[in-house]
N, C-alpha and C positions, 0 to 999 in steps of 0.2 A: 248588547250590554243590558238593554232594558229587559230582555227576556230573562237574563240571569238575575237581575235585581228583583223582578217579579217572582221568580222561583224562590229566591232566597227569603223573600218576605213571608212565604207560605211553608217553607221547609224548616224542619227542626235543626238541620245542619248549619244554617246560617250562611251568609254571603262568603265569609272568608274560607270556609271549607269547600263550598261549591266551586269557588274560583280555582282551586287546585285539582279538581277532578279531571281525569283524562277525557278526551273527546268521546271515545266509545262509551264511557260510563254515562256521560251527560246525554248522549243520544239515546241510550237504553232507558234512562230514567225519565226523560222529558220528551222524547221523540222529536227533537229539534231537527230541522232540515240542514243539509250540508252548508247552505249559505250562512246560517246563523252560527254554526260551529266554526266556519272559516273566519268570520268576523271576530269571534271570541278569541281565536288563536292569535289574530293580529294584535288585539288588545293586550293579551298576556305577554306576547313577545316584546311589546313596547314598555309595559308597566311592571313586569315581573310578577312574582307569585304572591306578593303582599301589597296590593295596590292601595289599600286604605290606611297604611301606616305612614305617618309623617307626610301626608299630602300637604303641600304648601297652601296657604289660604287663598292665594291668587291663581290656583289651578282648579278647574271644574272637571269632574269626571262624569261619565254618563249615568252613574247612579245618584247624582245630586238632584234635588228637587227642581233646581233652576235650569237643568240641562234642556236646551231647546228640542222639543219633540220633532221639529222639522228636520233636524240632522239625521234622524233615523230613516227618513225617506230618501236620503241620498244614496247613490250607488257606492260612494266612498265616504262614509261619515268620518268625522275627526275622531282621533283616539282620546283627546282631551282638549280643553280650552284654557288658555292662559289669559287672564284679564287684569285690567287696571281701571279704577274709577269707581263709579257708584254701583254697588252690587245690586241695588234694588232694580236697576234696569235689566239685569239678567232675567228677572221674572217676566218683564215685558217681552223680551226676545223668546222666552220659552213658550209664550202664548202667541207668538207672531204678531204682537201689537206694536208694529213699527212699519215705516215706509222707507224703501230704498230709493235714492236719487242717484242716477248713474249717467255717464256720458264721456265724451272725448277729453283727452288731455289738452287739446288745442281748439278750444271753442271760439265761436264768433262772439261779438259783443252781445248779440241777441241771446245766444246760449247762456252766457254769464248772467244776463239780467233775469232770464227765466229760472236759472238755478237759484238765484238770490230770492226771487219771489216765492218759489216753491219751498225753499228752506224756511223762510219766514212764516208762510202760511201753515205749513205742517207744525212748526213750533208753537204757533199761536193756537192751533187746534189740539195741542198736547200730544202730538205724535212724535216719538223719537225718530230722528232722521238718520238713516243708515247709509253709509257710503264707504269708499275705500281709501280716503285720505290722499288720493293722487292729485296731480296738478289738474287745473281746469275745472270741470263741472263738479267733481268731488269736493275740492277745496272751497268752491263758491257756496255749495250747499251747506257744508259744515260751518263756514263763517256766518252765513245768514242765520242758521239755526242758533248759533251762539249769541249773535247780536239781538235776537228776538227772545232770549232767555230760555231757549229750548234745551232738549237733551240729545246731543249728537252722539252717534255710535259709529266708531271707525273699525272696520274689519281689515286687519293688516295682513299683508303677504310676507311678513318678516317677524322676528322676535320682538317683544315689547320694548327692549332697550335700544333697538335700531330705529333710525329715522331715514325715510326716503320719500321724496327728495329732501335734501338737507335743509333747504329753506323753510320746510314745514315743521321745524323743531318746536317753535313757539306754538303753532297751531295744534300740534299733537299734544303738547302739555295742556293747552286750554281744553281740548276735547276730553282728556283724562280727568280734569278737574270738574268739568260741568256735566260730563256724560260718561262714556265708556269706550275703552279700547279692548278688542279681543283678537286673538290669533290662535292658530293651532300649532304654531312653531315654538318649541322651547328655546331657551336662551342660546344653547350651543348649536342649534340647527343651522345648516347652510342654506343660503337663499339663492334661488335661480329664477330665471324669467318665468318658469312654470309655477313658481310659488304664488305669483300675483294672479295668474289665471285660476289657480285652484282655490284661492280665497273667495273668488266670486260665487262659488257654489254655497259657501257659508253665508255670504251676504244675502243671497236670495232666500235661503232656507229659513231665516229668522224674521222674514217680513210678510206683511199682509198684502202688499202691492209693490210693484217696481215701476218707477217713473223714469223713462228714457228721455233725457233733455235734448241732447244733440250728439250724433255719432255718425261717422262715415261707414261705408261698407266694410265688412271683415273686422269690425270693432269688437273689443271685449264686452262692451255694453250690449251688443247684439247677442252674444253668447249667453249673457246673463238673462236677457229677455227670453231666449229660447229655453233656458233651464226653468225659468219661472213658469212658462206655459206648460212645460212637461210635468210640473208639480201642481198645476191647477191654480197658480197664483196670478192674479190679474196684472196685465201690463198696460200702463198708461204711456202715451207718447206725445211729446210736444211737436206739433207740425213745424217743418223747417222749410227754408228757402229751396225751391226745386232746383235752382242753379248753383247752390253751394255744395261743394264736395262733402263738407263735414255734416251735412244734413241728409245725405243719401240713405243712410241706415235708418233714420227716423221714418222717412217717407216710405221705405220698403216695409217697415213694421206696420204702418198705417194701412197700407195696401193689403197686408196679410191678416188684418183683423184687429190690430191694436186700437185701443180706445184713445181718442184725441184728448189731450190735456192742454189747458191754457190758463192764463192768469185768473180766470173767473171760475176755474174748477173748484169744487168744494171738497174738503178733506175731513169734514166732521162726521 
């Protein structure tokens, strides 16, 4: 999509006409590789032939200036982003000026305390705190960020009007008021377990660093850390109790080269 926007900025035909060109014509004119043409075809199948007409204000398309550049490095970038909250934070995400805090839904007291300390420290250092609004570490980091007057960003695995878990309804509203909610799923989209796994790639792509607070083996947080490494994004890890199952993932990350993070780590 960025390829098309760049071409439109230099071409007399303009974006709207180029959007309707056939794939062979686009290939002949701009010599785009098959991977770019395939991505464009997915966008057009989703958005139709007139994507810039009556686009809701809470929908961000790849041609928008706030579109996170990190999305284009993903193997499967989102077709669009639905958002609610402070639009100014989209600019921070577009520049990857945010830090993700991730971990297990069933943390120890130590994990909760560390998520709280990290959320507060990042907020006080004026870093938006990105997480998934799940139970456990995610919620603790969001709450701490809010209490410190920071800017929480929740990347959802569901449409904006949905809440999961239900007991996070008030927290989700607070995040929307003080920070930002984003999702790639439109209101009518169905939600499956894979939706929550897929949102992790977006969470990673908008951040400057990922902090893993506490997680067991085979955790989604480990997959987020692996994706961050593949994108060249630093991974910080809170050292965990060697005898605690919920810390086995942390310690494995440290052994494989993760940078240790503790309450004295600086985020400025």
